[in-house]
C-alpha positions as a Markdown table, in Angstrom:
| # | Residue | x | y | z |
|---|---|---|---|---|
| 1 | Unk | 5.7 | 9.1 | 2.1 |
| 2 | Unk | 8.1 | 10.2 | -0.3 |
| 3 | Unk | 11.5 | 9.8 | 1.6 |
| 4 | Unk | 10.7 | 6.6 | 2.0 |
| 5 | Unk | 9.7 | 5.7 | -1.6 |
| 6 | Unk | 6.5 | 4.6 | -0.8 |
| 7 | Unk | 3.3 | 5.7 | -2.5 |
| 8 | Unk | -0.2 | 4.9 | -3.5 |
| 9 | Unk | -1.6 | 2.3 | -3.2 |
| 10 | Unk | 1.0 | 1.7 | -0.6 |
| 11 | Unk | 1.4 | 4.0 | 2.7 |
| 12 | Unk | 3.3 | 4.2 | 5.7 |
| 13 | Unk | 0.8 | 3.0 | 8.8 |
| 14 | Unk | 1.4 | 3.2 | 12.6 |
| 15 | Unk | 1.5 | -0.1 | 14.2 |
| 16 | Unk | 1.2 | -1.5 | 17.7 |
| 17 | Unk | 0.9 | -4.3 | 19.6 |
| 18 | Unk | -0.8 | -2.5 | 22.8 |
| 19 | Unk | -4.5 | -2.5 | 23.2 |
| 20 | Unk | -4.4 | 0.9 | 25.2 |
| 21 | Unk | -2.5 | 2.8 | 22.5 |
| 22 | Unk | -4.8 | 1.3 | 19.6 |
| 23 | Unk | -7.6 | 2.5 | 21.4 |
| 24 | Unk | -6.0 | 5.9 | 21.9 |
| 25 | Unk | -5.5 | 6.1 | 18.5 |
| 26 | Unk | -8.8 | 5.0 | 17.7 |
| 27 | Unk | -10.5 | 7.7 | 19.5 |
| 28 | Unk | -8.2 | 10.5 | 18.9 |
| 29 | Unk | -7.4 | 10.5 | 15.2 |
| 30 | Unk | -11.0 | 10.5 | 14.2 |
| 31 | Unk | -10.7 | 14.5 | 13.4 |
| 32 | Unk | -7.2 | 13.9 | 11.3 |
| 33 | Unk | -9.2 | 11.4 | 9.2 |
| 34 | Unk | -8.8 | 7.7 | 10.7 |
| 35 | Unk | -11.5 | 5.4 | 8.9 |
| 36 | Unk | -10.7 | 2.8 | 11.7 |
| 37 | Unk | -8.1 | 0.3 | 12.7 |
| 38 | Unk | -7.3 | -3.2 | 11.3 |
| 39 | Unk | -6.6 | -5.8 | 14.0 |
| 40 | Unk | -4.7 | -8.8 | 13.2 |
| 41 | Unk | -1.9 | -10.8 | 14.9 |
| 42 | Unk | 1.8 | -8.8 | 14.6 |
| 43 | Unk | 3.2 | -12.0 | 13.0 |
| 44 | Unk | 0.7 | -12.3 | 10.2 |
| 45 | Unk | 0.8 | -10.5 | 6.8 |
| 46 | Unk | -2.0 | -8.0 | 5.7 |
| 47 | Unk | -3.2 | -10.0 | 2.9 |
| 48 | Unk | -7.2 | -10.2 | 1.6 |
| 49 | Unk | -9.1 | -12.6 | 3.6 |
| 50 | Unk | -10.1 | -12.8 | 7.2 |
| 51 | Unk | -7.5 | -13.3 | 9.1 |
| 52 | Unk | -7.5 | -9.7 | 10.3 |
| 53 | Unk | -10.4 | -7.5 | 11.4 |
| 54 | Unk | -11.3 | -4.1 | 10.5 |
| 55 | Unk | -12.8 | -2.0 | 13.2 |
| 56 | Unk | -14.4 | 1.7 | 11.7 |
| 57 | Unk | -16.1 | 4.8 | 13.2 |
| 58 | Unk | -19.8 | 4.6 | 12.3 |
| 59 | Unk | -22.8 | 6.7 | 12.9 |
| 60 | Unk | -26.1 | 4.3 | 14.3 |
| 61 | Unk | -29.5 | 4.8 | 12.8 |
| 62 | Unk | -32.8 | 4.2 | 12.6 |
| 63 | Unk | -34.0 | 3.3 | 9.0 |
| 64 | Unk | -37.5 | 1.9 | 7.7 |
| 65 | Unk | -36.7 | -1.4 | 5.0 |
| 66 | Unk | -38.3 | -0.4 | 1.6 |
| 67 | Unk | -37.2 | -3.6 | 0.0 |
| 68 | Unk | -35.1 | -6.5 | -0.2 |
| 69 | Unk | -33.1 | -9.0 | -2.4 |
| 70 | Unk | -33.3 | -12.6 | -2.2 |
| 71 | Unk | -36.8 | -14.4 | -0.9 |
| 72 | Unk | -38.6 | -12.6 | 1.3 |
| 73 | Unk | -39.0 | -15.1 | 3.6 |
| 74 | Unk | -34.8 | -14.9 | 4.4 |
| 75 | Unk | -33.4 | -12.0 | 2.5 |
| 76 | Unk | -29.8 | -11.9 | 1.5 |
| 77 | Unk | -30.0 | -7.8 | 1.7 |
| 78 | Unk | -32.5 | -5.2 | 2.3 |
| 79 | Unk | -32.7 | -1.3 | 1.3 |
| 80 | Unk | -32.9 | 1.0 | 3.7 |
| 81 | Unk | -34.3 | 4.2 | 3.7 |
| 82 | Unk | -32.3 | 6.4 | 5.9 |
| 83 | Unk | -33.5 | 9.8 | 7.6 |
| 84 | Unk | -32.1 | 11.9 | 5.5 |
| 85 | Unk | -34.3 | 9.9 | 3.0 |
| 86 | Unk | -31.5 | 8.5 | 1.0 |
| 87 | Unk | -31.9 | 4.7 | 0.1 |
| 88 | Unk | -29.0 | 2.2 | 1.1 |
| 89 | Unk | -28.3 | -1.2 | 0.5 |
| 90 | Unk | -27.3 | -3.1 | 3.4 |
| 91 | Unk | -24.5 | -5.7 | 3.7 |
| 92 | Unk | -25.2 | -9.7 | 3.5 |
| 93 | Unk | -27.7 | -9.9 | 6.5 |
| 94 | Unk | -26.6 | -12.8 | 9.0 |
| 95 | Unk | -29.2 | -15.8 | 9.2 |
| 96 | Unk | -30.8 | -14.8 | 12.4 |
| 97 | Unk | -31.1 | -11.4 | 11.5 |
| 98 | Unk | -32.6 | -12.5 | 8.1 |
| 99 | Unk | -35.2 | -14.8 | 9.3 |
| 100 | Unk | -36.3 | -12.3 | 12.1 |
| 101 | Unk | -37.1 | -9.8 | 9.2 |
| 102 | Unk | -38.3 | -12.4 | 7.0 |
| 103 | Unk | -41.5 | -13.0 | 8.8 |
| 104 | Unk | -42.2 | -9.5 | 8.9 |
| 105 | Unk | -41.2 | -9.0 | 4.9 |
| 106 | Unk | -43.7 | -12.3 | 4.9 |
| 107 | Unk | -46.3 | -10.0 | 6.1 |
| 108 | Unk | -46.4 | -7.4 | 3.8 |
| 109 | Unk | -47.2 | -9.4 | 0.5 |
| 110 | Unk | -45.7 | -9.7 | -2.6 |
| 111 | Unk | -43.1 | -6.8 | -3.8 |
| 112 | Unk | -43.2 | -4.7 | -7.0 |
| 113 | Unk | -39.6 | -4.8 | -8.7 |
| 114 | Unk | -37.3 | -1.8 | -8.3 |
| 115 | Unk | -34.2 | -1.0 | -9.0 |
| 116 | Unk | -31.6 | 1.8 | -6.8 |
| 117 | Unk | -30.4 | 4.8 | -8.4 |
| 118 | Unk | -26.9 | 2.8 | -9.2 |
| 119 | Unk | -29.0 | 0.1 | -10.7 |
| 120 | Unk | -28.9 | -3.0 | -8.3 |
| 121 | Unk | -32.8 | -4.2 | -8.3 |
| 122 | Unk | -34.3 | -5.2 | -5.3 |
| 123 | Unk | -38.1 | -5.9 | -4.3 |
| 124 | Unk | -39.8 | -3.3 | -2.8 |
| 125 | Unk | -42.6 | -3.3 | -0.2 |
| 126 | Unk | -44.6 | -0.8 | 1.5 |
| 127 | Unk | -44.4 | 0.0 | 5.3 |
| 128 | Unk | -41.6 | -2.5 | 6.2 |
| 129 | Unk | -40.4 | -2.5 | 9.0 |
| 130 | Unk | -37.9 | -0.1 | 11.5 |
| 131 | Unk | -34.5 | -1.8 | 11.7 |
| 132 | Unk | -31.1 | 0.2 | 12.9 |
| 133 | Unk | -28.3 | 0.5 | 10.9 |
| 134 | Unk | -24.4 | 1.4 | 11.4 |
| 135 | Unk | -24.1 | 3.9 | 8.4 |
| 136 | Unk | -20.2 | 4.8 | 7.3 |
| 137 | Unk | -18.6 | 1.6 | 8.1 |
| 138 | Unk | -17.4 | 1.3 | 4.3 |
| 139 | Unk | -16.8 | 3.8 | 1.7 |
| 140 | Unk | -19.6 | 2.0 | -0.3 |
| 141 | Unk | -23.1 | 2.9 | -0.5 |
| 142 | Unk | -23.8 | 0.2 | 1.9 |
| 143 | Unk | -25.1 | 0.4 | 5.6 |
| 144 | Unk | -24.8 | -2.6 | 8.2 |
| 145 | Unk | -28.4 | -3.6 | 10.0 |
| 146 | Unk | -27.5 | -4.2 | 13.7 |
| 147 | Unk | -30.9 | -4.7 | 14.9 |
| 148 | Unk | -34.5 | -4.9 | 14.0 |
| 149 | Unk | -36.7 | -3.0 | 16.2 |
């Protein structure tokens, strides 16, 4: 990188307009630490916003909902106990999934106030529903709920 005069936070990255090449890189470069790909129009600049999409590697696992943020009827996020017993806060739930989870959460009765080890407050519940989550989709301690079991 130094040869190009580029250093942190900037880095030189490969680019292609060919779908098959991008797919090959996505699969073949995992062992080298490839986090994922950024898909965008070649003519668009790389800037904050949603003119591009990140596609990241993730492991799908089952977790138990042990809490939520927002109203029980339509939670904004959920706290999930992962198979390794770690608690993780989900990314913001899409509307239909929030509504489906809300049906289960309302049936559990009032929850207790709790905090994650990182300090975020949430409402704790006992015996919440089982959900499928994609863990490892961000560098942060969050998971993406993909469906309700």
